[in-house]
HTML snippet that shows the backbone in 3Dmol.js (N, CA, C, O; Angstrom):
<script src="https://3Dmol.org/build/3Dmol-min.js"></script>
<div id="view" style="width:600px;height:400px;position:relative"></div>
<script>
const pdb = `
ATOM      1  N   MET A   1     -35.825 -11.737  -2.413  1.00  0.00           N
ATOM      2  CA  MET A   1     -34.764 -12.644  -2.366  1.00  0.00           C
ATOM      3  C   MET A   1     -33.570 -12.178  -3.122  1.00  0.00           C
ATOM      4  O   MET A   1     -33.723 -11.681  -4.237  1.00  0.00           O
ATOM      5  N   ALA A   2     -32.340 -12.311  -2.565  1.00  0.00           N
ATOM      6  CA  ALA A   2     -31.118 -11.813  -3.202  1.00  0.00           C
ATOM      7  C   ALA A   2     -30.736 -12.731  -4.321  1.00  0.00           C
ATOM      8  O   ALA A   2     -30.989 -13.936  -4.303  1.00  0.00           O
ATOM      9  N   ASP A   3     -30.077 -12.079  -5.353  1.00  0.00           N
ATOM     10  CA  ASP A   3     -29.528 -12.821  -6.446  1.00  0.00           C
ATOM     11  C   ASP A   3     -28.356 -13.707  -5.958  1.00  0.00           C
ATOM     12  O   ASP A   3     -27.623 -13.333  -5.042  1.00  0.00           O
ATOM     13  N   THR A   4     -28.196 -14.916  -6.606  1.00  0.00           N
ATOM     14  CA  THR A   4     -27.107 -15.734  -6.210  1.00  0.00           C
ATOM     15  C   THR A   4     -26.062 -15.746  -7.378  1.00  0.00           C
ATOM     16  O   THR A   4     -26.386 -15.455  -8.529  1.00  0.00           O
ATOM     17  N   PHE A   5     -24.866 -16.078  -7.037  1.00  0.00           N
ATOM     18  CA  PHE A   5     -23.736 -16.054  -8.022  1.00  0.00           C
ATOM     19  C   PHE A   5     -23.430 -17.520  -8.389  1.00  0.00           C
ATOM     20  O   PHE A   5     -23.021 -18.309  -7.537  1.00  0.00           O
ATOM     21  N   ASP A   6     -23.633 -17.864  -9.650  1.00  0.00           N
ATOM     22  CA  ASP A   6     -23.421 -19.214 -10.087  1.00  0.00           C
ATOM     23  C   ASP A   6     -21.997 -19.354 -10.690  1.00  0.00           C
ATOM     24  O   ASP A   6     -21.739 -19.015 -11.845  1.00  0.00           O
ATOM     25  N   ILE A   7     -21.113 -19.868  -9.846  1.00  0.00           N
ATOM     26  CA  ILE A   7     -19.713 -20.042 -10.233  1.00  0.00           C
ATOM     27  C   ILE A   7     -19.564 -20.960 -11.489  1.00  0.00           C
ATOM     28  O   ILE A   7     -18.672 -20.766 -12.315  1.00  0.00           O
ATOM     29  N   ALA A   8     -20.461 -21.950 -11.590  1.00  0.00           N
ATOM     30  CA  ALA A   8     -20.356 -22.905 -12.681  1.00  0.00           C
ATOM     31  C   ALA A   8     -20.540 -22.225 -14.060  1.00  0.00           C
ATOM     32  O   ALA A   8     -20.150 -22.805 -15.074  1.00  0.00           O
ATOM     33  N   LYS A   9     -21.090 -21.079 -14.114  1.00  0.00           N
ATOM     34  CA  LYS A   9     -21.279 -20.326 -15.376  1.00  0.00           C
ATOM     35  C   LYS A   9     -20.045 -19.580 -15.837  1.00  0.00           C
ATOM     36  O   LYS A   9     -19.988 -19.072 -16.957  1.00  0.00           O
ATOM     37  N   LEU A  10     -19.018 -19.521 -14.923  1.00  0.00           N
ATOM     38  CA  LEU A  10     -17.793 -18.795 -15.286  1.00  0.00           C
ATOM     39  C   LEU A  10     -16.904 -19.778 -16.095  1.00  0.00           C
ATOM     40  O   LEU A  10     -16.959 -20.998 -15.936  1.00  0.00           O
ATOM     41  N   THR A  11     -16.100 -19.168 -16.955  1.00  0.00           N
ATOM     42  CA  THR A  11     -15.128 -19.961 -17.685  1.00  0.00           C
ATOM     43  C   THR A  11     -13.971 -20.392 -16.737  1.00  0.00           C
ATOM     44  O   THR A  11     -13.835 -19.885 -15.624  1.00  0.00           O
ATOM     45  N   LYS A  12     -13.183 -21.305 -17.207  1.00  0.00           N
ATOM     46  CA  LYS A  12     -12.050 -21.743 -16.306  1.00  0.00           C
ATOM     47  C   LYS A  12     -11.121 -20.551 -15.970  1.00  0.00           C
ATOM     48  O   LYS A  12     -10.647 -20.379 -14.847  1.00  0.00           O
ATOM     49  N   LYS A  13     -10.905 -19.763 -17.004  1.00  0.00           N
ATOM     50  CA  LYS A  13     -10.029 -18.582 -16.821  1.00  0.00           C
ATOM     51  C   LYS A  13     -10.657 -17.603 -15.789  1.00  0.00           C
ATOM     52  O   LYS A  13      -9.957 -17.072 -14.927  1.00  0.00           O
ATOM     53  N   GLU A  14     -11.957 -17.381 -15.892  1.00  0.00           N
ATOM     54  CA  GLU A  14     -12.608 -16.517 -14.917  1.00  0.00           C
ATOM     55  C   GLU A  14     -12.581 -17.108 -13.495  1.00  0.00           C
ATOM     56  O   GLU A  14     -12.377 -16.375 -12.527  1.00  0.00           O
ATOM     57  N   ARG A  15     -12.785 -18.421 -13.369  1.00  0.00           N
ATOM     58  CA  ARG A  15     -12.717 -19.015 -12.062  1.00  0.00           C
ATOM     59  C   ARG A  15     -11.301 -18.937 -11.481  1.00  0.00           C
ATOM     60  O   ARG A  15     -11.126 -18.676 -10.291  1.00  0.00           O
ATOM     61  N   LEU A  16     -10.305 -19.162 -12.323  1.00  0.00           N
ATOM     62  CA  LEU A  16      -8.870 -19.032 -11.819  1.00  0.00           C
ATOM     63  C   LEU A  16      -8.619 -17.556 -11.387  1.00  0.00           C
ATOM     64  O   LEU A  16      -7.963 -17.334 -10.369  1.00  0.00           O
ATOM     65  N   ALA A  17      -9.106 -16.586 -12.110  1.00  0.00           N
ATOM     66  CA  ALA A  17      -8.971 -15.206 -11.736  1.00  0.00           C
ATOM     67  C   ALA A  17      -9.669 -14.942 -10.431  1.00  0.00           C
ATOM     68  O   ALA A  17      -9.149 -14.232  -9.571  1.00  0.00           O
ATOM     69  N   LEU A  18     -10.838 -15.506 -10.281  1.00  0.00           N
ATOM     70  CA  LEU A  18     -11.576 -15.325  -8.961  1.00  0.00           C
ATOM     71  C   LEU A  18     -10.839 -15.947  -7.835  1.00  0.00           C
ATOM     72  O   LEU A  18     -10.800 -15.357  -6.755  1.00  0.00           O
ATOM     73  N   ILE A  19     -10.222 -17.151  -8.008  1.00  0.00           N
ATOM     74  CA  ILE A  19      -9.386 -17.728  -6.981  1.00  0.00           C
ATOM     75  C   ILE A  19      -8.245 -16.762  -6.550  1.00  0.00           C
ATOM     76  O   ILE A  19      -7.978 -16.547  -5.368  1.00  0.00           O
ATOM     77  N   GLY A  20      -7.612 -16.213  -7.571  1.00  0.00           N
ATOM     78  CA  GLY A  20      -6.524 -15.240  -7.281  1.00  0.00           C
ATOM     79  C   GLY A  20      -7.017 -14.023  -6.492  1.00  0.00           C
ATOM     80  O   GLY A  20      -6.384 -13.552  -5.548  1.00  0.00           O
ATOM     81  N   GLU A  21      -8.154 -13.557  -6.924  1.00  0.00           N
ATOM     82  CA  GLU A  21      -8.655 -12.351  -6.183  1.00  0.00           C
ATOM     83  C   GLU A  21      -9.022 -12.709  -4.766  1.00  0.00           C
ATOM     84  O   GLU A  21      -8.756 -11.943  -3.840  1.00  0.00           O
ATOM     85  N   LEU A  22      -9.634 -13.870  -4.586  1.00  0.00           N
ATOM     86  CA  LEU A  22      -9.984 -14.325  -3.227  1.00  0.00           C
ATOM     87  C   LEU A  22      -8.748 -14.488  -2.347  1.00  0.00           C
ATOM     88  O   LEU A  22      -8.731 -14.042  -1.200  1.00  0.00           O
ATOM     89  N   TRP A  23      -7.695 -15.142  -2.901  1.00  0.00           N
ATOM     90  CA  TRP A  23      -6.466 -15.402  -2.201  1.00  0.00           C
ATOM     91  C   TRP A  23      -5.802 -14.102  -1.816  1.00  0.00           C
ATOM     92  O   TRP A  23      -5.364 -13.930  -0.679  1.00  0.00           O
ATOM     93  N   ASP A  24      -5.727 -13.156  -2.798  1.00  0.00           N
ATOM     94  CA  ASP A  24      -5.094 -11.852  -2.532  1.00  0.00           C
ATOM     95  C   ASP A  24      -5.855 -11.043  -1.515  1.00  0.00           C
ATOM     96  O   ASP A  24      -5.266 -10.150  -0.904  1.00  0.00           O
ATOM     97  N   SER A  25      -7.131 -11.301  -1.295  1.00  0.00           N
ATOM     98  CA  SER A  25      -7.899 -10.520  -0.323  1.00  0.00           C
ATOM     99  C   SER A  25      -7.619 -10.961   1.107  1.00  0.00           C
ATOM    100  O   SER A  25      -8.080 -10.308   2.043  1.00  0.00           O
ATOM    101  N   LEU A  26      -6.890 -12.032   1.301  1.00  0.00           N
ATOM    102  CA  LEU A  26      -6.571 -12.519   2.634  1.00  0.00           C
ATOM    103  C   LEU A  26      -5.304 -11.886   3.124  1.00  0.00           C
ATOM    104  O   LEU A  26      -4.378 -11.679   2.340  1.00  0.00           O
ATOM    105  N   ALA A  27      -5.229 -11.565   4.424  1.00  0.00           N
ATOM    106  CA  ALA A  27      -4.008 -11.097   5.034  1.00  0.00           C
ATOM    107  C   ALA A  27      -3.197 -12.241   5.562  1.00  0.00           C
ATOM    108  O   ALA A  27      -3.786 -13.262   5.918  1.00  0.00           O
ATOM    109  N   PRO A  28      -1.880 -12.152   5.641  1.00  0.00           N
ATOM    110  CA  PRO A  28      -1.053 -13.298   6.117  1.00  0.00           C
ATOM    111  C   PRO A  28      -1.598 -13.926   7.403  1.00  0.00           C
ATOM    112  O   PRO A  28      -1.503 -15.140   7.588  1.00  0.00           O
ATOM    113  N   GLU A  29      -2.175 -13.097   8.300  1.00  0.00           N
ATOM    114  CA  GLU A  29      -2.624 -13.624   9.572  1.00  0.00           C
ATOM    115  C   GLU A  29      -3.975 -14.400   9.410  1.00  0.00           C
ATOM    116  O   GLU A  29      -4.419 -15.089  10.328  1.00  0.00           O
ATOM    117  N   ASP A  30      -4.589 -14.266   8.249  1.00  0.00           N
ATOM    118  CA  ASP A  30      -5.849 -15.015   7.946  1.00  0.00           C
ATOM    119  C   ASP A  30      -5.567 -16.479   7.572  1.00  0.00           C
ATOM    120  O   ASP A  30      -6.452 -17.333   7.629  1.00  0.00           O
ATOM    121  N   VAL A  31      -4.283 -16.745   7.180  1.00  0.00           N
ATOM    122  CA  VAL A  31      -3.940 -18.086   6.733  1.00  0.00           C
ATOM    123  C   VAL A  31      -3.034 -18.756   7.750  1.00  0.00           C
ATOM    124  O   VAL A  31      -1.915 -18.312   8.004  1.00  0.00           O
ATOM    125  N   SER A  32      -3.558 -19.868   8.344  1.00  0.00           N
ATOM    126  CA  SER A  32      -2.760 -20.594   9.321  1.00  0.00           C
ATOM    127  C   SER A  32      -2.099 -21.829   8.631  1.00  0.00           C
ATOM    128  O   SER A  32      -2.707 -22.490   7.789  1.00  0.00           O
ATOM    129  N   LEU A  33      -0.882 -22.095   9.011  1.00  0.00           N
ATOM    130  CA  LEU A  33      -0.149 -23.205   8.427  1.00  0.00           C
ATOM    131  C   LEU A  33      -0.055 -24.296   9.494  1.00  0.00           C
ATOM    132  O   LEU A  33      -0.100 -24.052  10.700  1.00  0.00           O
ATOM    133  N   THR A  34       0.079 -25.520   8.966  1.00  0.00           N
ATOM    134  CA  THR A  34       0.309 -26.655   9.916  1.00  0.00           C
ATOM    135  C   THR A  34       1.763 -26.610  10.297  1.00  0.00           C
ATOM    136  O   THR A  34       2.560 -25.978   9.604  1.00  0.00           O
ATOM    137  N   PRO A  35       2.137 -27.269  11.392  1.00  0.00           N
ATOM    138  CA  PRO A  35       3.552 -27.293  11.751  1.00  0.00           C
ATOM    139  C   PRO A  35       4.486 -27.812  10.660  1.00  0.00           C
ATOM    140  O   PRO A  35       5.612 -27.337  10.515  1.00  0.00           O
ATOM    141  N   ALA A  36       4.005 -28.792   9.898  1.00  0.00           N
ATOM    142  CA  ALA A  36       4.796 -29.352   8.795  1.00  0.00           C
ATOM    143  C   ALA A  36       4.970 -28.257   7.690  1.00  0.00           C
ATOM    144  O   ALA A  36       6.049 -28.125   7.112  1.00  0.00           O
ATOM    145  N   GLN A  37       3.927 -27.505   7.421  1.00  0.00           N
ATOM    146  CA  GLN A  37       4.020 -26.404   6.424  1.00  0.00           C
ATOM    147  C   GLN A  37       5.008 -25.356   6.892  1.00  0.00           C
ATOM    148  O   GLN A  37       5.844 -24.871   6.130  1.00  0.00           O
ATOM    149  N   GLU A  38       4.884 -25.011   8.205  1.00  0.00           N
ATOM    150  CA  GLU A  38       5.827 -24.006   8.765  1.00  0.00           C
ATOM    151  C   GLU A  38       7.251 -24.452   8.607  1.00  0.00           C
ATOM    152  O   GLU A  38       8.122 -23.676   8.215  1.00  0.00           O
ATOM    153  N   ALA A  39       7.483 -25.699   8.911  1.00  0.00           N
ATOM    154  CA  ALA A  39       8.890 -26.268   8.827  1.00  0.00           C
ATOM    155  C   ALA A  39       9.339 -26.218   7.400  1.00  0.00           C
ATOM    156  O   ALA A  39      10.483 -25.836   7.152  1.00  0.00           O
ATOM    157  N   GLU A  40       8.518 -26.577   6.440  1.00  0.00           N
ATOM    158  CA  GLU A  40       8.901 -26.578   5.015  1.00  0.00           C
ATOM    159  C   GLU A  40       9.149 -25.188   4.539  1.00  0.00           C
ATOM    160  O   GLU A  40      10.070 -24.964   3.754  1.00  0.00           O
ATOM    161  N   LEU A  41       8.358 -24.233   4.985  1.00  0.00           N
ATOM    162  CA  LEU A  41       8.561 -22.866   4.605  1.00  0.00           C
ATOM    163  C   LEU A  41       9.922 -22.351   5.195  1.00  0.00           C
ATOM    164  O   LEU A  41      10.693 -21.709   4.482  1.00  0.00           O
ATOM    165  N   ALA A  42      10.191 -22.623   6.429  1.00  0.00           N
ATOM    166  CA  ALA A  42      11.454 -22.270   7.013  1.00  0.00           C
ATOM    167  C   ALA A  42      12.653 -22.894   6.263  1.00  0.00           C
ATOM    168  O   ALA A  42      13.679 -22.243   6.064  1.00  0.00           O
ATOM    169  N   ARG A  43      12.507 -24.108   5.871  1.00  0.00           N
ATOM    170  CA  ARG A  43      13.568 -24.829   5.171  1.00  0.00           C
ATOM    171  C   ARG A  43      13.864 -24.130   3.833  1.00  0.00           C
ATOM    172  O   ARG A  43      15.012 -23.869   3.474  1.00  0.00           O
ATOM    173  N   ARG A  44      12.761 -23.840   3.113  1.00  0.00           N
ATOM    174  CA  ARG A  44      12.919 -23.135   1.793  1.00  0.00           C
ATOM    175  C   ARG A  44      13.486 -21.753   1.946  1.00  0.00           C
ATOM    176  O   ARG A  44      14.345 -21.355   1.159  1.00  0.00           O
ATOM    177  N   MET A  45      13.027 -20.988   2.952  1.00  0.00           N
ATOM    178  CA  MET A  45      13.579 -19.664   3.141  1.00  0.00           C
ATOM    179  C   MET A  45      15.054 -19.647   3.498  1.00  0.00           C
ATOM    180  O   MET A  45      15.790 -18.730   3.133  1.00  0.00           O
ATOM    181  N   ALA A  46      15.482 -20.704   4.236  1.00  0.00           N
ATOM    182  CA  ALA A  46      16.856 -20.809   4.638  1.00  0.00           C
ATOM    183  C   ALA A  46      17.736 -21.047   3.425  1.00  0.00           C
ATOM    184  O   ALA A  46      18.878 -20.586   3.406  1.00  0.00           O
ATOM    185  N   THR A  47      17.253 -21.740   2.428  1.00  0.00           N
ATOM    186  CA  THR A  47      18.066 -21.997   1.206  1.00  0.00           C
ATOM    187  C   THR A  47      17.830 -20.970   0.109  1.00  0.00           C
ATOM    188  O   THR A  47      18.490 -21.031  -0.928  1.00  0.00           O
ATOM    189  N   PHE A  48      16.927 -20.044   0.298  1.00  0.00           N
ATOM    190  CA  PHE A  48      16.614 -19.041  -0.753  1.00  0.00           C
ATOM    191  C   PHE A  48      17.778 -18.295  -1.241  1.00  0.00           C
ATOM    192  O   PHE A  48      18.047 -18.278  -2.442  1.00  0.00           O
ATOM    193  N   ASP A  49      18.517 -17.644  -0.318  1.00  0.00           N
ATOM    194  CA  ASP A  49      19.677 -16.821  -0.759  1.00  0.00           C
ATOM    195  C   ASP A  49      20.736 -17.636  -1.528  1.00  0.00           C
ATOM    196  O   ASP A  49      21.253 -17.200  -2.557  1.00  0.00           O
ATOM    197  N   VAL A  50      21.047 -18.862  -0.981  1.00  0.00           N
ATOM    198  CA  VAL A  50      22.020 -19.701  -1.688  1.00  0.00           C
ATOM    199  C   VAL A  50      21.567 -20.048  -3.028  1.00  0.00           C
ATOM    200  O   VAL A  50      22.332 -19.947  -3.987  1.00  0.00           O
ATOM    201  N   ASP A  51      20.284 -20.479  -3.156  1.00  0.00           N
ATOM    202  CA  ASP A  51      19.688 -20.836  -4.446  1.00  0.00           C
ATOM    203  C   ASP A  51      19.678 -19.650  -5.418  1.00  0.00           C
ATOM    204  O   ASP A  51      19.952 -19.821  -6.606  1.00  0.00           O
ATOM    205  N   ALA A  52      19.363 -18.454  -4.921  1.00  0.00           N
ATOM    206  CA  ALA A  52      19.242 -17.280  -5.780  1.00  0.00           C
ATOM    207  C   ALA A  52      20.641 -16.914  -6.334  1.00  0.00           C
ATOM    208  O   ALA A  52      20.749 -16.430  -7.460  1.00  0.00           O
ATOM    209  N   GLN A  53      21.709 -17.146  -5.541  1.00  0.00           N
ATOM    210  CA  GLN A  53      23.030 -16.808  -6.019  1.00  0.00           C
ATOM    211  C   GLN A  53      23.455 -17.723  -7.103  1.00  0.00           C
ATOM    212  O   GLN A  53      24.271 -17.332  -7.939  1.00  0.00           O
ATOM    213  N   ARG A  54      22.927 -18.981  -7.146  1.00  0.00           N
ATOM    214  CA  ARG A  54      23.353 -19.967  -8.116  1.00  0.00           C
ATOM    215  C   ARG A  54      22.434 -19.912  -9.385  1.00  0.00           C
ATOM    216  O   ARG A  54      22.672 -20.605 -10.374  1.00  0.00           O
ATOM    217  N   ALA A  55      21.387 -19.063  -9.306  1.00  0.00           N
ATOM    218  CA  ALA A  55      20.417 -18.964 -10.368  1.00  0.00           C
ATOM    219  C   ALA A  55      21.037 -18.334 -11.583  1.00  0.00           C
ATOM    220  O   ALA A  55      21.946 -17.511 -11.471  1.00  0.00           O
ATOM    221  N   VAL A  56      20.538 -18.727 -12.777  1.00  0.00           N
ATOM    222  CA  VAL A  56      21.030 -18.166 -14.060  1.00  0.00           C
ATOM    223  C   VAL A  56      19.928 -17.306 -14.588  1.00  0.00           C
ATOM    224  O   VAL A  56      18.774 -17.734 -14.612  1.00  0.00           O
ATOM    225  N   SER A  57      20.252 -16.054 -15.031  1.00  0.00           N
ATOM    226  CA  SER A  57      19.254 -15.145 -15.576  1.00  0.00           C
ATOM    227  C   SER A  57      18.796 -15.618 -16.936  1.00  0.00           C
ATOM    228  O   SER A  57      19.495 -16.383 -17.600  1.00  0.00           O
ATOM    229  N   TRP A  58      17.602 -15.158 -17.364  1.00  0.00           N
ATOM    230  CA  TRP A  58      17.095 -15.490 -18.654  1.00  0.00           C
ATOM    231  C   TRP A  58      18.035 -15.005 -19.784  1.00  0.00           C
ATOM    232  O   TRP A  58      18.216 -15.651 -20.816  1.00  0.00           O
ATOM    233  N   ASP A  59      18.636 -13.782 -19.499  1.00  0.00           N
ATOM    234  CA  ASP A  59      19.578 -13.196 -20.518  1.00  0.00           C
ATOM    235  C   ASP A  59      20.774 -14.129 -20.693  1.00  0.00           C
ATOM    236  O   ASP A  59      21.254 -14.295 -21.814  1.00  0.00           O
ATOM    237  N   GLU A  60      21.273 -14.747 -19.609  1.00  0.00           N
ATOM    238  CA  GLU A  60      22.382 -15.649 -19.736  1.00  0.00           C
ATOM    239  C   GLU A  60      22.001 -16.918 -20.498  1.00  0.00           C
ATOM    240  O   GLU A  60      22.763 -17.414 -21.328  1.00  0.00           O
ATOM    241  N   ILE A  61      20.828 -17.420 -20.205  1.00  0.00           N
ATOM    242  CA  ILE A  61      20.339 -18.589 -20.909  1.00  0.00           C
ATOM    243  C   ILE A  61      20.227 -18.324 -22.441  1.00  0.00           C
ATOM    244  O   ILE A  61      20.646 -19.136 -23.266  1.00  0.00           O
ATOM    245  N   GLU A  62      19.652 -17.171 -22.767  1.00  0.00           N
ATOM    246  CA  GLU A  62      19.544 -16.799 -24.161  1.00  0.00           C
ATOM    247  C   GLU A  62      20.914 -16.680 -24.829  1.00  0.00           C
ATOM    248  O   GLU A  62      21.111 -17.141 -25.953  1.00  0.00           O
ATOM    249  N   ALA A  63      21.848 -16.060 -24.126  1.00  0.00           N
ATOM    250  CA  ALA A  63      23.191 -15.884 -24.715  1.00  0.00           C
ATOM    251  C   ALA A  63      23.855 -17.207 -24.958  1.00  0.00           C
ATOM    252  O   ALA A  63      24.535 -17.386 -25.968  1.00  0.00           O
ATOM    253  N   ASN A  64      23.669 -18.150 -24.040  1.00  0.00           N
ATOM    254  CA  ASN A  64      24.296 -19.460 -24.207  1.00  0.00           C
ATOM    255  C   ASN A  64      23.618 -20.217 -25.350  1.00  0.00           C
ATOM    256  O   ASN A  64      24.277 -20.971 -26.067  1.00  0.00           O
ATOM    257  N   LEU A  65      22.303 -20.022 -25.528  1.00  0.00           N
ATOM    258  CA  LEU A  65      21.631 -20.674 -26.638  1.00  0.00           C
ATOM    259  C   LEU A  65      22.057 -20.092 -27.978  1.00  0.00           C
ATOM    260  O   LEU A  65      22.170 -20.811 -28.971  1.00  0.00           O
ATOM    261  N   ASP A  66      22.294 -18.763 -27.997  1.00  0.00           N
ATOM    262  CA  ASP A  66      22.736 -18.106 -29.209  1.00  0.00           C
ATOM    263  C   ASP A  66      24.119 -18.574 -29.642  1.00  0.00           C
ATOM    264  O   ASP A  66      24.443 -18.595 -30.830  1.00  0.00           O
ATOM    265  N   LYS A  67      24.906 -18.939 -28.680  1.00  0.00           N
ATOM    266  CA  LYS A  67      26.328 -19.482 -28.982  1.00  0.00           C
ATOM    267  C   LYS A  67      26.311 -20.804 -29.667  1.00  0.00           C
ATOM    268  O   LYS A  67      27.264 -21.169 -30.355  1.00  0.00           O
ATOM    269  N   ARG A  68      25.203 -21.556 -29.484  1.00  0.00           N
ATOM    270  CA  ARG A  68      25.115 -22.892 -30.049  1.00  0.00           C
ATOM    271  C   ARG A  68      24.855 -22.862 -31.510  1.00  0.00           C
ATOM    272  O   ARG A  68      24.752 -23.914 -32.141  1.00  0.00           O
TER     273      ARG A  68
END
`;
const viewer = $3Dmol.createViewer("view");
viewer.addModel(pdb, "pdb");
viewer.setStyle({}, {cartoon: {color: "spectrum"}});
viewer.zoomTo();
viewer.render();
</script>
């Protein structure tokens, strides 16, 4: 009989790392989105460039805090 893997024995950190590894092992075509998810993704991508242009870098935030 093959050994089994008991996820419950892993720490929370180890389980989260495992989730990440499992997610990263999937190709984009392995994950299907609902029409609502597709629409939300399209909406977010459409505003990405505009939002990125208005973003403030961490260096700018630090500089402003240092001025206070």
